[in-house]
N, C-alpha and C positions, 0 to 999 in steps of 0.2 A: 836546585834541580833544573836541568835543561828542558827545553820545550819537547825534545824527543822523549826524555825520561817521563815527563808528565803525561804525554800521550799514551805510552804503554801502561802507566798506572791507571789512567782513565779507562782504557780498554779492559784491563784486568778486572776492574770493578763492575764493568758491564758484561763480563764473561764473554769477551770477544777476542779474537786474534787480529793482529794488524794486517791490513791489506796495503802493501807498499808497491807503488807503481813507478816505473821508470819511463821518462820521456826525454827525447833529445831536444835540447834547446834550439829553436829556430827551424824545426821540421814539423810539417811541410813548409811552413813559413814562420816568421817571427810571431805575428799576431795570431795565426792559427794555432800555434803550439800553446799559447797562453789560453786561448778559448778551450782547447781540448783539456788542458789541465784543470781549468775552472769547472768544466762540466764533470770531469772525473771526480773531483772533490764533492760536488753536489750529489753524485750518485753513490758516494760512500768510501772513496779512497781515504786512508788514514794518514799516510805519509807519502810524500812525493820525492823521487830522485830526479834531479834535473841533470842530464848528461851534457857536459861541456864538450862540444865537438873538438876532436883532436885528429891530426893527420896520421898518427901511428897508434891506434887503439889496440894494444896487444892482448887485452883480456876479452875483447869483444868479437862476437861472431859476425857473419856476413850481414845480418839484418841491421845491427847497430852500426856497423861500418858503413853501410849504404846510407843510413839516415845522417850520420855524422858528415859524410862526404857531401851530401846534398845541402846540409846546413852550412858547411864551409863555403860552398858555392854561392849560397844566399848571403854571404858576407858576415856570418855569425862568428864573432871572436869573443875573447874573454870579456871585454867591456860590454858587448851586446848581451852576454849572459847575465852580467850584473844588472843591466838595464831591464831585462826580462824579469829577473828576481825581484827587483824593486817594484815593478808593477804588481807582481803577485802579492807582495807584502800588504797591499791595500785591498786585495781581491779574495784571498783565501785565509782561513784561520787555523790551518794545520801545519805541522812542521814540513819544511822542504829542505833537501840537502843538495849539494853539488856533488856529482860523481865526475871526477876529473883525473888527469894524470899529473905526475909531479912536475914535469917539464914546464907546463904553463904557470903553475904556482910559483916555481922557482924563478922563472924569468920575470914574473910580475913583481916578485919580492914577497916572501912568505908573510911578513907582518902586514904589508900593504894589502895583499890578497885577503887575509883574514879580516882586516878592518873594513874592506869593501863588503865582505860577506855580512858582517854585523850591520852595516848601513842598509843593506838590501834584504835583511830578514832571514838570511840563510842560517839554518840551525846546526849544520854539521857538514863534514866533508867525508867522502869516500875516495880513497886514492889507491887503486889496486896495484900500482907498480912501486909503491913506497914500502920497502921492507920495514917490518916492525922495529928492527934494531936501529933504523935510521930515522924514526919518527918522533924522537923525544922533543926536538925543538918545536915542531908544529903542534904536538899534543899540549905542550906547556902554554903556547900562545893561545890555543883554542880554549883551554881550561880557564885561563884568566878572563876570557870573554864569555864564559858559560856556554860553550859550544862543544860538540863531540867530534872526535875523529873515530870513525867506525873501522874496527879491525876485522880481518878475515880469518876464518878457519876453513880448512878443506879436509876431504877424506884422507889426505896424505900427510897432514900435519902430525909430526911426532908428538907423543904425550908430553915430553919435556918442554918442547916449544909451545905446545898448546897451553900448558899451565902458566908459562911466562906471559903469553899474550892475554890470557884470561885475567890474570892478576892486575893488569893495567888497563883492561878494556872498559870503555864507558859508552853509554847510550844503548847500544845493542851489539851483539856479535852477528856478523854477516857470515852465514855458513854457505859455502859453495857446494851445492849438492851433487855436482857431477864433475867428472874429469873433462877438461877441455874449456872451450870458450863459451860465451853466452849463446843462447838459441833454444827454441822449443824442442822438447823431447817427448816421446810418447809415454815413457815411464821413468821411474827413478832407479838408480843403481841399487842392487840387492842389499848391500851393506850400509846404505845411507841411514836407515832407521837405527841400526845398531850403534853407529858412530854418534848420531844425534842424542840417543839415550845417554851415552857416556858423557857428552859435552854438557847436557842438561844437568847431570849429577854433579858437575864441577863448577858451574857458573851461578852467579847471583844476579846477573842482569839478563834481559831478554835475548833470545836467539831468533833470528829471522833467516829463513832459507831462500836462496835464489839460485839462478842459473838453471834453465831447462824446464821450469814449471809453467804449465800451459793449460791444465784442465782440472776439472772438479775431482776426478778420481785421484790424481796426484795430491791435491789439497787434502782430500779426505784421509789419505794414507799417512800424510806427514803431520797434520795439524796437531795431533796429540803430543808431538815431540818438539814443537816450536811455539814461539809467541807471535810470529808473523811470517807472511809469505811475500816474496818479492817477485814481481812479474814485469818483464821488460820487452824482450824481443817479440813475444806473442802479441802484445798490444801494439807495438810498432808496426808489425806486419799488417794489422788491420788498418792502420793509418795509411800505409803504403798502398793497400788495396782499396782505399777510399771507403772503408766500411766503419765510419765513425760511430754510427748508431749501434753497431754490434758491440763496440767497446762499452757503451753505457749499459747494455743488457748484461754483458759479462761481469761488469763490476758488481751489479746487483746480485747476480748469481754467486759470484765468489764470496761476497760479504755474507750472504746467507749461509754458505758452507762454513764460514769461519766463526760462527757462533758456537760456543762451547756447549 
């Protein structure tokens, strides 16, 4: 059982849903991002996504694009992300994943990239531009090292393709709850809950919903149909606005709402 799978089992026993938070590595600076992650874990975050800054983040909205651009300006590259993850290995005791694009992984060398992940305590990878049909090699390499590649489902995934992805999915399913790129939304799409009900009836592993989630009302609406909530842009905007204390308050508020 991977560290991600263990965390979801642990939360299930405690009758809680997972709070998964996304942070861009090296934003607003290398060491500040580490401190913000550590404080978020202290306040109740269950799993951390660490965004590896990339110059062409096709799935990311303007907030994550901005933080990635600033991190790149700060000199954050793949090796710096590994350095950051290795520091976290000794500082936090929850799973943390890299969210990256396939180009940096491929250029680094797939096996070499995964080996560095193992060395630095990374529990899994999220690669939004890697089609499921082309993920066999990296899934095999990760499985051999007790790590997960997290697969996506969207409101537009056909049932046939959905079943194929679900059969091979490990760790958890990342459900993209809105059309478009990342970024806070005031409300969820009307058919989101219907689609989630269908997915939950098909899967045997946890489902976590992300993209657009930014408030307690959304969490309250959706939590019955998922095992975790993923929040990124909303939290990053607080960092951009230098409202770090508000992040800590929000984490406590969100975790309270995620108790079953």
